[in-house]
PDB file with SEQRES, HELIX, SHEET and CRYST1 records, atoms N, CA, C and O in Angstrom:
SEQRES   1 A   81  MET LYS LYS LEU CYS TYR ILE PHE LEU PHE LEU PHE ALA          
SEQRES   2 A   81  ILE GLY TRP LEU GLN ALA GLN ASP THR PHE PRO THR ASN          
SEQRES   3 A   81  GLY VAL LYS ASP SER ARG SER GLY HIS TYR ALA PHE THR          
SEQRES   4 A   81  GLY ALA THR VAL HIS LYS ASP GLY GLN THR SER MET GLU          
SEQRES   5 A   81  ASN ALA THR LEU VAL ILE LYS GLU GLY LYS VAL VAL SER          
SEQRES   6 A   81  VAL THR ALA GLY GLY THR VAL PRO THR GLY ALA ILE GLU          
SEQRES   7 A   81  ILE ASP CYS                                                  
HELIX    1 AA1 LYS A    2  TRP A   16  1                                  15    
SHEET    1 AA1 4 LYS A  62  ALA A  68  0                                        
SHEET    2 AA1 4 SER A  50  LYS A  59 -1                                        
SHEET    3 AA1 4 HIS A  35  HIS A  44 -1                                        
SHEET    4 AA1 4 ILE A  77  ASP A  80  1                                        
CRYST1    1.000    1.000    1.000  90.00  90.00  90.00 P 1           1          
ATOM      1  N   MET A   1      18.578  25.164 -43.047  1.00  0.00           N  
ATOM      2  CA  MET A   1      17.812  23.934 -43.177  1.00  0.00           C  
ATOM      3  C   MET A   1      18.298  22.883 -42.183  1.00  0.00           C  
ATOM      4  O   MET A   1      17.499  22.169 -41.576  1.00  0.00           O  
ATOM      5  N   LYS A   2      19.623  22.798 -42.027  1.00  0.00           N  
ATOM      6  CA  LYS A   2      20.200  21.825 -41.114  1.00  0.00           C  
ATOM      7  C   LYS A   2      19.813  22.164 -39.673  1.00  0.00           C  
ATOM      8  O   LYS A   2      19.559  21.269 -38.866  1.00  0.00           O  
ATOM      9  N   LYS A   3      19.770  23.460 -39.355  1.00  0.00           N  
ATOM     10  CA  LYS A   3      19.403  23.901 -38.018  1.00  0.00           C  
ATOM     11  C   LYS A   3      17.937  23.549 -37.727  1.00  0.00           C  
ATOM     12  O   LYS A   3      17.614  23.135 -36.614  1.00  0.00           O  
ATOM     13  N   LEU A   4      17.065  23.708 -38.699  1.00  0.00           N  
ATOM     14  CA  LEU A   4      15.654  23.376 -38.545  1.00  0.00           C  
ATOM     15  C   LEU A   4      15.470  21.867 -38.335  1.00  0.00           C  
ATOM     16  O   LEU A   4      14.599  21.442 -37.575  1.00  0.00           O  
ATOM     17  N   CYS A   5      16.275  21.084 -38.997  1.00  0.00           N  
ATOM     18  CA  CYS A   5      16.216  19.623 -38.847  1.00  0.00           C  
ATOM     19  C   CYS A   5      16.632  19.219 -37.428  1.00  0.00           C  
ATOM     20  O   CYS A   5      16.007  18.345 -36.827  1.00  0.00           O  
ATOM     21  N   TYR A   6      17.674  19.844 -36.896  1.00  0.00           N  
ATOM     22  CA  TYR A   6      18.118  19.555 -35.527  1.00  0.00           C  
ATOM     23  C   TYR A   6      17.059  19.967 -34.497  1.00  0.00           C  
ATOM     24  O   TYR A   6      16.842  19.259 -33.514  1.00  0.00           O  
ATOM     25  N   ILE A   7      16.419  21.082 -34.718  1.00  0.00           N  
ATOM     26  CA  ILE A   7      15.371  21.539 -33.803  1.00  0.00           C  
ATOM     27  C   ILE A   7      14.205  20.551 -33.817  1.00  0.00           C  
ATOM     28  O   ILE A   7      13.680  20.198 -32.760  1.00  0.00           O  
ATOM     29  N   PHE A   8      13.800  20.107 -34.995  1.00  0.00           N  
ATOM     30  CA  PHE A   8      12.709  19.147 -35.096  1.00  0.00           C  
ATOM     31  C   PHE A   8      13.078  17.818 -34.434  1.00  0.00           C  
ATOM     32  O   PHE A   8      12.254  17.222 -33.740  1.00  0.00           O  
ATOM     33  N   LEU A   9      14.303  17.356 -34.642  1.00  0.00           N  
ATOM     34  CA  LEU A   9      14.775  16.117 -34.029  1.00  0.00           C  
ATOM     35  C   LEU A   9      14.816  16.250 -32.502  1.00  0.00           C  
ATOM     36  O   LEU A   9      14.468  15.312 -31.785  1.00  0.00           O  
ATOM     37  N   PHE A  10      15.237  17.409 -32.014  1.00  0.00           N  
ATOM     38  CA  PHE A  10      15.282  17.657 -30.571  1.00  0.00           C  
ATOM     39  C   PHE A  10      13.871  17.642 -29.974  1.00  0.00           C  
ATOM     40  O   PHE A  10      13.646  17.035 -28.927  1.00  0.00           O  
ATOM     41  N   LEU A  11      12.934  18.301 -30.632  1.00  0.00           N  
ATOM     42  CA  LEU A  11      11.556  18.316 -30.147  1.00  0.00           C  
ATOM     43  C   LEU A  11      10.929  16.924 -30.197  1.00  0.00           C  
ATOM     44  O   LEU A  11      10.151  16.562 -29.315  1.00  0.00           O  
ATOM     45  N   PHE A  12      11.258  16.156 -31.207  1.00  0.00           N  
ATOM     46  CA  PHE A  12      10.766  14.786 -31.310  1.00  0.00           C  
ATOM     47  C   PHE A  12      11.329  13.914 -30.186  1.00  0.00           C  
ATOM     48  O   PHE A  12      10.614  13.083 -29.626  1.00  0.00           O  
ATOM     49  N   ALA A  13      12.607  14.104 -29.857  1.00  0.00           N  
ATOM     50  CA  ALA A  13      13.251  13.321 -28.791  1.00  0.00           C  
ATOM     51  C   ALA A  13      12.670  13.679 -27.422  1.00  0.00           C  
ATOM     52  O   ALA A  13      12.553  12.807 -26.562  1.00  0.00           O  
ATOM     53  N   ILE A  14      12.309  14.927 -27.208  1.00  0.00           N  
ATOM     54  CA  ILE A  14      11.717  15.342 -25.927  1.00  0.00           C  
ATOM     55  C   ILE A  14      10.372  14.648 -25.718  1.00  0.00           C  
ATOM     56  O   ILE A  14      10.007  14.340 -24.583  1.00  0.00           O  
ATOM     57  N   GLY A  15       9.646  14.404 -26.780  1.00  0.00           N  
ATOM     58  CA  GLY A  15       8.354  13.732 -26.666  1.00  0.00           C  
ATOM     59  C   GLY A  15       8.470  12.315 -26.122  1.00  0.00           C  
ATOM     60  O   GLY A  15       7.516  11.802 -25.537  1.00  0.00           O  
ATOM     61  N   TRP A  16       9.611  11.679 -26.302  1.00  0.00           N  
ATOM     62  CA  TRP A  16       9.814  10.319 -25.821  1.00  0.00           C  
ATOM     63  C   TRP A  16      10.282  10.266 -24.375  1.00  0.00           C  
ATOM     64  O   TRP A  16      10.206   9.213 -23.743  1.00  0.00           O  
ATOM     65  N   LEU A  17      10.755  11.364 -23.852  1.00  0.00           N  
ATOM     66  CA  LEU A  17      11.247  11.377 -22.480  1.00  0.00           C  
ATOM     67  C   LEU A  17      10.085  11.475 -21.505  1.00  0.00           C  
ATOM     68  O   LEU A  17       9.092  12.153 -21.771  1.00  0.00           O  
ATOM     69  N   GLN A  18      10.219  10.793 -20.374  1.00  0.00           N  
ATOM     70  CA  GLN A  18       9.198  10.866 -19.338  1.00  0.00           C  
ATOM     71  C   GLN A  18       9.888  11.169 -18.022  1.00  0.00           C  
ATOM     72  O   GLN A  18      10.986  10.680 -17.756  1.00  0.00           O  
ATOM     73  N   ALA A  19       9.239  11.976 -17.205  1.00  0.00           N  
ATOM     74  CA  ALA A  19       9.808  12.347 -15.923  1.00  0.00           C  
ATOM     75  C   ALA A  19       9.603  11.219 -14.915  1.00  0.00           C  
ATOM     76  O   ALA A  19       8.645  10.450 -15.001  1.00  0.00           O  
ATOM     77  N   GLN A  20      10.520  11.142 -13.967  1.00  0.00           N  
ATOM     78  CA  GLN A  20      10.425  10.152 -12.904  1.00  0.00           C  
ATOM     79  C   GLN A  20       9.418  10.614 -11.855  1.00  0.00           C  
ATOM     80  O   GLN A  20       9.308  11.811 -11.587  1.00  0.00           O  
ATOM     81  N   ASP A  21       8.692   9.688 -11.267  1.00  0.00           N  
ATOM     82  CA  ASP A  21       7.696   9.977 -10.241  1.00  0.00           C  
ATOM     83  C   ASP A  21       8.418  10.222  -8.914  1.00  0.00           C  
ATOM     84  O   ASP A  21       8.793   9.265  -8.237  1.00  0.00           O  
ATOM     85  N   THR A  22       8.620  11.494  -8.529  1.00  0.00           N  
ATOM     86  CA  THR A  22       9.404  11.779  -7.333  1.00  0.00           C  
ATOM     87  C   THR A  22       8.604  12.394  -6.199  1.00  0.00           C  
ATOM     88  O   THR A  22       9.142  12.591  -5.109  1.00  0.00           O  
ATOM     89  N   PHE A  23       7.337  12.703  -6.423  1.00  0.00           N  
ATOM     90  CA  PHE A  23       6.570  13.333  -5.364  1.00  0.00           C  
ATOM     91  C   PHE A  23       6.070  12.272  -4.381  1.00  0.00           C  
ATOM     92  O   PHE A  23       5.803  11.142  -4.791  1.00  0.00           O  
ATOM     93  N   PRO A  24       5.938  12.606  -3.091  1.00  0.00           N  
ATOM     94  CA  PRO A  24       5.532  11.607  -2.096  1.00  0.00           C  
ATOM     95  C   PRO A  24       4.045  11.273  -2.199  1.00  0.00           C  
ATOM     96  O   PRO A  24       3.239  12.079  -2.665  1.00  0.00           O  
ATOM     97  N   THR A  25       3.708  10.074  -1.755  1.00  0.00           N  
ATOM     98  CA  THR A  25       2.326   9.631  -1.712  1.00  0.00           C  
ATOM     99  C   THR A  25       1.807   9.829  -0.299  1.00  0.00           C  
ATOM    100  O   THR A  25       2.446   9.393   0.659  1.00  0.00           O  
ATOM    101  N   ASN A  26       0.668  10.477  -0.154  1.00  0.00           N  
ATOM    102  CA  ASN A  26       0.085  10.671   1.173  1.00  0.00           C  
ATOM    103  C   ASN A  26      -0.448   9.346   1.690  1.00  0.00           C  
ATOM    104  O   ASN A  26      -1.158   8.636   0.978  1.00  0.00           O  
ATOM    105  N   GLY A  27      -0.104   9.011   2.932  1.00  0.00           N  
ATOM    106  CA  GLY A  27      -0.567   7.765   3.523  1.00  0.00           C  
ATOM    107  C   GLY A  27       0.332   6.609   3.133  1.00  0.00           C  
ATOM    108  O   GLY A  27       1.416   6.801   2.582  1.00  0.00           O  
ATOM    109  N   VAL A  28      -0.129   5.419   3.425  1.00  0.00           N  
ATOM    110  CA  VAL A  28       0.632   4.211   3.139  1.00  0.00           C  
ATOM    111  C   VAL A  28       0.211   3.692   1.774  1.00  0.00           C  
ATOM    112  O   VAL A  28      -0.973   3.475   1.515  1.00  0.00           O  
ATOM    113  N   LYS A  29       1.184   3.499   0.915  1.00  0.00           N  
ATOM    114  CA  LYS A  29       0.880   2.996  -0.420  1.00  0.00           C  
ATOM    115  C   LYS A  29       1.190   1.505  -0.453  1.00  0.00           C  
ATOM    116  O   LYS A  29       2.338   1.092  -0.287  1.00  0.00           O  
ATOM    117  N   ASP A  30       0.165   0.715  -0.668  1.00  0.00           N  
ATOM    118  CA  ASP A  30       0.315  -0.732  -0.746  1.00  0.00           C  
ATOM    119  C   ASP A  30      -0.583  -1.222  -1.871  1.00  0.00           C  
ATOM    120  O   ASP A  30      -1.806  -1.114  -1.792  1.00  0.00           O  
ATOM    121  N   SER A  31       0.025  -1.757  -2.909  1.00  0.00           N  
ATOM    122  CA  SER A  31      -0.755  -2.142  -4.081  1.00  0.00           C  
ATOM    123  C   SER A  31      -1.230  -3.595  -4.020  1.00  0.00           C  
ATOM    124  O   SER A  31      -1.844  -4.072  -4.974  1.00  0.00           O  
ATOM    125  N   ARG A  32      -0.963  -4.306  -2.929  1.00  0.00           N  
ATOM    126  CA  ARG A  32      -1.440  -5.682  -2.822  1.00  0.00           C  
ATOM    127  C   ARG A  32      -2.953  -5.689  -2.603  1.00  0.00           C  
ATOM    128  O   ARG A  32      -3.483  -4.846  -1.879  1.00  0.00           O  
ATOM    129  N   SER A  33      -3.627  -6.621  -3.216  1.00  0.00           N  
ATOM    130  CA  SER A  33      -5.084  -6.651  -3.128  1.00  0.00           C  
ATOM    131  C   SER A  33      -5.580  -7.865  -2.348  1.00  0.00           C  
ATOM    132  O   SER A  33      -6.690  -8.342  -2.584  1.00  0.00           O  
ATOM    133  N   GLY A  34      -4.770  -8.365  -1.425  1.00  0.00           N  
ATOM    134  CA  GLY A  34      -5.151  -9.560  -0.681  1.00  0.00           C  
ATOM    135  C   GLY A  34      -6.058  -9.266   0.495  1.00  0.00           C  
ATOM    136  O   GLY A  34      -6.385  -8.118   0.793  1.00  0.00           O  
ATOM    137  N   HIS A  35      -6.457 -10.355   1.157  1.00  0.00           N  
ATOM    138  CA  HIS A  35      -7.329 -10.302   2.326  1.00  0.00           C  
ATOM    139  C   HIS A  35      -6.608 -11.102   3.409  1.00  0.00           C  
ATOM    140  O   HIS A  35      -6.500 -12.324   3.308  1.00  0.00           O  
ATOM    141  N   TYR A  36      -6.115 -10.420   4.445  1.00  0.00           N  
ATOM    142  CA  TYR A  36      -5.274 -11.041   5.458  1.00  0.00           C  
ATOM    143  C   TYR A  36      -5.913 -10.909   6.828  1.00  0.00           C  
ATOM    144  O   TYR A  36      -6.595  -9.925   7.112  1.00  0.00           O  
ATOM    145  N   ALA A  37      -5.687 -11.922   7.692  1.00  0.00           N  
ATOM    146  CA  ALA A  37      -6.135 -11.882   9.081  1.00  0.00           C  
ATOM    147  C   ALA A  37      -4.950 -12.271   9.957  1.00  0.00           C  
ATOM    148  O   ALA A  37      -4.464 -13.400   9.889  1.00  0.00           O  
ATOM    149  N   PHE A  38      -4.487 -11.333  10.778  1.00  0.00           N  
ATOM    150  CA  PHE A  38      -3.390 -11.587  11.705  1.00  0.00           C  
ATOM    151  C   PHE A  38      -4.004 -11.976  13.045  1.00  0.00           C  
ATOM    152  O   PHE A  38      -4.661 -11.158  13.689  1.00  0.00           O  
ATOM    153  N   THR A  39      -3.792 -13.227  13.470  1.00  0.00           N  
ATOM    154  CA  THR A  39      -4.393 -13.719  14.704  1.00  0.00           C  
ATOM    155  C   THR A  39      -3.350 -13.815  15.805  1.00  0.00           C  
ATOM    156  O   THR A  39      -2.162 -13.989  15.533  1.00  0.00           O  
ATOM    157  N   GLY A  40      -3.800 -13.702  17.051  1.00  0.00           N  
ATOM    158  CA  GLY A  40      -2.903 -13.797  18.198  1.00  0.00           C  
ATOM    159  C   GLY A  40      -1.973 -12.602  18.322  1.00  0.00           C  
ATOM    160  O   GLY A  40      -0.892 -12.717  18.901  1.00  0.00           O  
ATOM    161  N   ALA A  41      -2.371 -11.476  17.794  1.00  0.00           N  
ATOM    162  CA  ALA A  41      -1.517 -10.287  17.767  1.00  0.00           C  
ATOM    163  C   ALA A  41      -1.767  -9.420  19.002  1.00  0.00           C  
ATOM    164  O   ALA A  41      -2.838  -9.478  19.607  1.00  0.00           O  
ATOM    165  N   THR A  42      -0.775  -8.623  19.364  1.00  0.00           N  
ATOM    166  CA  THR A  42      -0.930  -7.595  20.383  1.00  0.00           C  
ATOM    167  C   THR A  42      -1.042  -6.264  19.660  1.00  0.00           C  
ATOM    168  O   THR A  42      -0.088  -5.817  19.023  1.00  0.00           O  
ATOM    169  N   VAL A  43      -2.211  -5.627  19.756  1.00  0.00           N  
ATOM    170  CA  VAL A  43      -2.486  -4.381  19.046  1.00  0.00           C  
ATOM    171  C   VAL A  43      -2.484  -3.253  20.075  1.00  0.00           C  
ATOM    172  O   VAL A  43      -3.216  -3.305  21.063  1.00  0.00           O  
ATOM    173  N   HIS A  44      -1.660  -2.237  19.839  1.00  0.00           N  
ATOM    174  CA  HIS A  44      -1.578  -1.070  20.720  1.00  0.00           C  
ATOM    175  C   HIS A  44      -2.429   0.050  20.131  1.00  0.00           C  
ATOM    176  O   HIS A  44      -2.129   0.567  19.055  1.00  0.00           O  
ATOM    177  N   LYS A  45      -3.489   0.419  20.843  1.00  0.00           N  
ATOM    178  CA  LYS A  45      -4.387   1.471  20.378  1.00  0.00           C  
ATOM    179  C   LYS A  45      -3.807   2.850  20.642  1.00  0.00           C  
ATOM    180  O   LYS A  45      -3.906   3.737  19.795  1.00  0.00           O  
ATOM    181  N   ASP A  46      -3.202   3.037  21.813  1.00  0.00           N  
ATOM    182  CA  ASP A  46      -2.515   4.277  22.161  1.00  0.00           C  
ATOM    183  C   ASP A  46      -1.438   3.938  23.189  1.00  0.00           C  
ATOM    184  O   ASP A  46      -1.098   2.767  23.358  1.00  0.00           O  
ATOM    185  N   GLY A  47      -0.902   4.937  23.873  1.00  0.00           N  
ATOM    186  CA  GLY A  47       0.197   4.712  24.809  1.00  0.00           C  
ATOM    187  C   GLY A  47      -0.157   3.848  26.003  1.00  0.00           C  
ATOM    188  O   GLY A  47       0.710   3.157  26.539  1.00  0.00           O  
ATOM    189  N   GLN A  48      -1.414   3.870  26.434  1.00  0.00           N  
ATOM    190  CA  GLN A  48      -1.803   3.111  27.615  1.00  0.00           C  
ATOM    191  C   GLN A  48      -2.685   1.903  27.302  1.00  0.00           C  
ATOM    192  O   GLN A  48      -2.772   0.995  28.128  1.00  0.00           O  
ATOM    193  N   THR A  49      -3.328   1.857  26.167  1.00  0.00           N  
ATOM    194  CA  THR A  49      -4.298   0.810  25.862  1.00  0.00           C  
ATOM    195  C   THR A  49      -3.737  -0.154  24.830  1.00  0.00           C  
ATOM    196  O   THR A  49      -3.219   0.260  23.793  1.00  0.00           O  
ATOM    197  N   SER A  50      -3.845  -1.441  25.123  1.00  0.00           N  
ATOM    198  CA  SER A  50      -3.436  -2.464  24.161  1.00  0.00           C  
ATOM    199  C   SER A  50      -4.400  -3.642  24.252  1.00  0.00           C  
ATOM    200  O   SER A  50      -5.044  -3.849  25.280  1.00  0.00           O  
ATOM    201  N   MET A  51      -4.492  -4.407  23.172  1.00  0.00           N  
ATOM    202  CA  MET A  51      -5.364  -5.576  23.103  1.00  0.00           C  
ATOM    203  C   MET A  51      -4.488  -6.806  22.921  1.00  0.00           C  
ATOM    204  O   MET A  51      -3.709  -6.880  21.970  1.00  0.00           O  
ATOM    205  N   GLU A  52      -4.610  -7.766  23.820  1.00  0.00           N  
ATOM    206  CA  GLU A  52      -3.862  -9.024  23.722  1.00  0.00           C  
ATOM    207  C   GLU A  52      -4.696 -10.046  22.958  1.00  0.00           C  
ATOM    208  O   GLU A  52      -5.925 -10.026  23.028  1.00  0.00           O  
ATOM    209  N   ASN A  53      -4.032 -10.934  22.234  1.00  0.00           N  
ATOM    210  CA  ASN A  53      -4.675 -12.021  21.493  1.00  0.00           C  
ATOM    211  C   ASN A  53      -5.785 -11.483  20.580  1.00  0.00           C  
ATOM    212  O   ASN A  53      -6.894 -12.017  20.559  1.00  0.00           O  
ATOM    213  N   ALA A  54      -5.481 -10.441  19.841  1.00  0.00           N  
ATOM    214  CA  ALA A  54      -6.463  -9.801  18.955  1.00  0.00           C  
ATOM    215  C   ALA A  54      -6.335 -10.342  17.535  1.00  0.00           C  
ATOM    216  O   ALA A  54      -5.322 -10.937  17.166  1.00  0.00           O  
ATOM    217  N   THR A  55      -7.374 -10.123  16.758  1.00  0.00           N  
ATOM    218  CA  THR A  55      -7.381 -10.477  15.344  1.00  0.00           C  
ATOM    219  C   THR A  55      -7.483  -9.181  14.536  1.00  0.00           C  
ATOM    220  O   THR A  55      -8.436  -8.416  14.679  1.00  0.00           O  
ATOM    221  N   LEU A  56      -6.491  -8.956  13.694  1.00  0.00           N  
ATOM    222  CA  LEU A  56      -6.424  -7.761  12.851  1.00  0.00           C  
ATOM    223  C   LEU A  56      -6.704  -8.186  11.421  1.00  0.00           C  
ATOM    224  O   LEU A  56      -5.972  -9.004  10.865  1.00  0.00           O  
ATOM    225  N   VAL A  57      -7.755  -7.641  10.817  1.00  0.00           N  
ATOM    226  CA  VAL A  57      -8.152  -8.009   9.448  1.00  0.00           C  
ATOM    227  C   VAL A  57      -7.834  -6.852   8.521  1.00  0.00           C  
ATOM    228  O   VAL A  57      -8.256  -5.718   8.751  1.00  0.00           O  
ATOM    229  N   ILE A  58      -7.074  -7.155   7.457  1.00  0.00           N  
ATOM    230  CA  ILE A  58      -6.681  -6.161   6.456  1.00  0.00           C  
ATOM    231  C   ILE A  58      -7.156  -6.647   5.091  1.00  0.00           C  
ATOM    232  O   ILE A  58      -6.897  -7.785   4.699  1.00  0.00           O  
ATOM    233  N   LYS A  59      -7.854  -5.768   4.373  1.00  0.00           N  
ATOM    234  CA  LYS A  59      -8.342  -6.115   3.034  1.00  0.00           C  
ATOM    235  C   LYS A  59      -8.011  -4.980   2.087  1.00  0.00           C  
ATOM    236  O   LYS A  59      -8.370  -3.828   2.332  1.00  0.00           O  
ATOM    237  N   GLU A  60      -7.320  -5.313   1.000  1.00  0.00           N  
ATOM    238  CA  GLU A  60      -6.911  -4.358  -0.036  1.00  0.00           C  
ATOM    239  C   GLU A  60      -6.117  -3.199   0.555  1.00  0.00           C  
ATOM    240  O   GLU A  60      -6.307  -2.048   0.161  1.00  0.00           O  
ATOM    241  N   GLY A  61      -5.222  -3.503   1.506  1.00  0.00           N  
ATOM    242  CA  GLY A  61      -4.330  -2.499   2.075  1.00  0.00           C  
ATOM    243  C   GLY A  61      -4.942  -1.619   3.141  1.00  0.00           C  
ATOM    244  O   GLY A  61      -4.301  -0.662   3.575  1.00  0.00           O  
ATOM    245  N   LYS A  62      -6.166  -1.905   3.584  1.00  0.00           N  
ATOM    246  CA  LYS A  62      -6.833  -1.083   4.596  1.00  0.00           C  
ATOM    247  C   LYS A  62      -7.285  -1.958   5.751  1.00  0.00           C  
ATOM    248  O   LYS A  62      -7.691  -3.102   5.548  1.00  0.00           O  
ATOM    249  N   VAL A  63      -7.214  -1.416   6.973  1.00  0.00           N  
ATOM    250  CA  VAL A  63      -7.664  -2.148   8.152  1.00  0.00           C  
ATOM    251  C   VAL A  63      -9.184  -2.208   8.141  1.00  0.00           C  
ATOM    252  O   VAL A  63      -9.858  -1.180   8.078  1.00  0.00           O  
ATOM    253  N   VAL A  64      -9.715  -3.426   8.205  1.00  0.00           N  
ATOM    254  CA  VAL A  64     -11.161  -3.622   8.192  1.00  0.00           C  
ATOM    255  C   VAL A  64     -11.691  -3.707   9.616  1.00  0.00           C  
ATOM    256  O   VAL A  64     -12.682  -3.059   9.953  1.00  0.00           O  
ATOM    257  N   SER A  65     -11.022  -4.517  10.464  1.00  0.00           N  
ATOM    258  CA  SER A  65     -11.494  -4.661  11.837  1.00  0.00           C  
ATOM    259  C   SER A  65     -10.357  -5.115  12.738  1.00  0.00           C  
ATOM    260  O   SER A  65      -9.386  -5.729  12.297  1.00  0.00           O  
ATOM    261  N   VAL A  66     -10.515  -4.789  14.020  1.00  0.00           N  
ATOM    262  CA  VAL A  66      -9.626  -5.261  15.078  1.00  0.00           C  
ATOM    263  C   VAL A  66     -10.537  -5.746  16.191  1.00  0.00           C  
ATOM    264  O   VAL A  66     -11.271  -4.960  16.789  1.00  0.00           O  
ATOM    265  N   THR A  67     -10.487  -7.054  16.471  1.00  0.00           N  
ATOM    266  CA  THR A  67     -11.334  -7.616  17.507  1.00  0.00           C  
ATOM    267  C   THR A  67     -10.493  -8.453  18.456  1.00  0.00           C  
ATOM    268  O   THR A  67      -9.493  -9.046  18.052  1.00  0.00           O  
ATOM    269  N   ALA A  68     -10.898  -8.499  19.714  1.00  0.00           N  
ATOM    270  CA  ALA A  68     -10.199  -9.310  20.713  1.00  0.00           C  
ATOM    271  C   ALA A  68     -10.663 -10.749  20.573  1.00  0.00           C  
ATOM    272  O   ALA A  68     -11.818 -11.063  20.858  1.00  0.00           O  
ATOM    273  N   GLY A  69      -9.759 -11.629  20.131  1.00  0.00           N  
ATOM    274  CA  GLY A  69     -10.092 -13.044  19.989  1.00  0.00           C  
ATOM    275  C   GLY A  69     -11.144 -13.322  18.939  1.00  0.00           C  
ATOM    276  O   GLY A  69     -11.926 -14.259  19.097  1.00  0.00           O  
ATOM    277  N   GLY A  70     -11.192 -12.547  17.879  1.00  0.00           N  
ATOM    278  CA  GLY A  70     -12.203 -12.709  16.834  1.00  0.00           C  
ATOM    279  C   GLY A  70     -11.928 -13.887  15.927  1.00  0.00           C  
ATOM    280  O   GLY A  70     -10.896 -14.549  16.031  1.00  0.00           O  
ATOM    281  N   THR A  71     -12.867 -14.132  15.042  1.00  0.00           N  
ATOM    282  CA  THR A  71     -12.724 -15.227  14.092  1.00  0.00           C  
ATOM    283  C   THR A  71     -12.145 -14.709  12.776  1.00  0.00           C  
ATOM    284  O   THR A  71     -12.199 -13.517  12.472  1.00  0.00           O  
ATOM    285  N   VAL A  72     -11.598 -15.635  12.018  1.00  0.00           N  
ATOM    286  CA  VAL A  72     -11.003 -15.297  10.728  1.00  0.00           C  
ATOM    287  C   VAL A  72     -12.112 -15.312   9.670  1.00  0.00           C  
ATOM    288  O   VAL A  72     -12.834 -16.303   9.559  1.00  0.00           O  
ATOM    289  N   PRO A  73     -12.261 -14.234   8.892  1.00  0.00           N  
ATOM    290  CA  PRO A  73     -13.288 -14.203   7.848  1.00  0.00           C  
ATOM    291  C   PRO A  73     -12.981 -15.224   6.737  1.00  0.00           C  
ATOM    292  O   PRO A  73     -11.825 -15.589   6.522  1.00  0.00           O  
ATOM    293  N   THR A  74     -14.004 -15.665   6.058  1.00  0.00           N  
ATOM    294  CA  THR A  74     -13.804 -16.611   4.959  1.00  0.00           C  
ATOM    295  C   THR A  74     -13.074 -15.924   3.816  1.00  0.00           C  
ATOM    296  O   THR A  74     -13.366 -14.779   3.470  1.00  0.00           O  
ATOM    297  N   GLY A  75     -12.131 -16.635   3.245  1.00  0.00           N  
ATOM    298  CA  GLY A  75     -11.361 -16.109   2.133  1.00  0.00           C  
ATOM    299  C   GLY A  75     -10.127 -15.332   2.533  1.00  0.00           C  
ATOM    300  O   GLY A  75      -9.375 -14.893   1.663  1.00  0.00           O  
ATOM    301  N   ALA A  76      -9.893 -15.147   3.828  1.00  0.00           N  
ATOM    302  CA  ALA A  76      -8.725 -14.396   4.295  1.00  0.00           C  
ATOM    303  C   ALA A  76      -7.565 -15.362   4.555  1.00  0.00           C  
ATOM    304  O   ALA A  76      -7.771 -16.498   4.982  1.00  0.00           O  
ATOM    305  N   ILE A  77      -6.369 -14.897   4.293  1.00  0.00           N  
ATOM    306  CA  ILE A  77      -5.168 -15.661   4.595  1.00  0.00           C  
ATOM    307  C   ILE A  77      -4.826 -15.425   6.050  1.00  0.00           C  
ATOM    308  O   ILE A  77      -4.632 -14.284   6.469  1.00  0.00           O  
ATOM    309  N   GLU A  78      -4.751 -16.507   6.832  1.00  0.00           N  
ATOM    310  CA  GLU A  78      -4.506 -16.384   8.267  1.00  0.00           C  
ATOM    311  C   GLU A  78      -3.009 -16.418   8.551  1.00  0.00           C  
ATOM    312  O   GLU A  78      -2.301 -17.327   8.117  1.00  0.00           O  
ATOM    313  N   ILE A  79      -2.542 -15.418   9.285  1.00  0.00           N  
ATOM    314  CA  ILE A  79      -1.143 -15.343   9.696  1.00  0.00           C  
ATOM    315  C   ILE A  79      -1.119 -15.297  11.214  1.00  0.00           C  
ATOM    316  O   ILE A  79      -1.627 -14.358  11.826  1.00  0.00           O  
ATOM    317  N   ASP A  80      -0.517 -16.334  11.825  1.00  0.00           N  
ATOM    318  CA  ASP A  80      -0.469 -16.428  13.287  1.00  0.00           C  
ATOM    319  C   ASP A  80       0.699 -15.602  13.798  1.00  0.00           C  
ATOM    320  O   ASP A  80       1.850 -15.840  13.432  1.00  0.00           O  
ATOM    321  N   CYS A  81       0.396 -14.637  14.641  1.00  0.00           N  
ATOM    322  CA  CYS A  81       1.436 -13.774  15.202  1.00  0.00           C  
ATOM    323  C   CYS A  81       1.895 -14.301  16.545  1.00  0.00           C  
ATOM    324  O   CYS A  81       2.769 -13.707  17.175  1.00  0.00           O  
TER     325      CYS A  81                                                      
END                                                                             
């Protein structure tokens, strides 16, 4: 009877344990939900091509647009680079 009680207690305790999240996330994980515009930035498209004085717009962790000397969208937080 005592052995059965220990087994039940052990099984009950296992139900409360949770494993740690150790597997990698594919891509960039960013949980911020803001709307940002980086102005005056130098954006490198590849090894030879770059854009000077560009505006990089990021919304909900994803790049929305990259324009040369573009305007800041309404509602975006402007960060001067």
